Each structure stands twice: as structure tokens, then as C-alpha cells.
Residue, then its C-alpha position, 0 to 999 in steps of 0.5 A: x500500500x505504501x509503495x502504491x502511495x509513493x508511486x501515486x505521489x511521483x506520478x502527481x509530481x510529474x503531472x504537476x510539472x507537465x502542467x506548469x511547463x505547459x502553462x508557461x509555454x501557453x503564457x509565453x505564446x500569448x504574450x508574443x501574439x497580438x490581440x485580434x482587431x474587432x473594430x470593423x465588426x463593432x463599427x458597423x453595428x448600431x445599437x441606438x434602436x436597441x438602447x431606445x427599446x430597453x429604455x422604453x421598457x424600463x420607463x414602463x416598468x418604473x411607471x407601473x412601480x410608481x402606480x402600484x406604490x401610489x395605490x398602496x399609499x392611497x389604500x393605507x390612507x383610506x384605511x387609516x380614516 
């Protein structure tokens, strides 16, 4: 049992060393490459209509919330009389 545990520890050390070595190689490769240029894609997309729609939905939700709170306030005021 002890021999198997030692063999497993050695294997774990080898795998750990391989992972570290592979990570260093990937990091070195990532530093030498340049980032992709997405300016052509992002400049051709127009989000103004989407932003307008999202703001309209948010405005409706705020209006419903204000109406709901106002109704609750009015009902509390009537019950208090």
C-alpha cells in the first residue's frame, strides 16, 4: 500500500510539472501574439434602436412601480380614516 502511495505521489509530481511547463509555454505564446482587431465588426453595428427599446421598457416598468406604490399609499390612507 505504501509503495502504491509513493508511486501515486511521483506520478502527481510529474503531472504537476507537465502542467506548469505547459502553462508557461501557453503564457509565453500569448504574450508574443497580438490581440485580434474587432473594430470593423463593432463599427458597423448600431445599437441606438436597441438602447431606445430597453429604455422604453424600463420607463414602463418604473411607471407601473410608481402606480402600484401610489395605490398602496392611497389604500393605507383610506384605511387609516
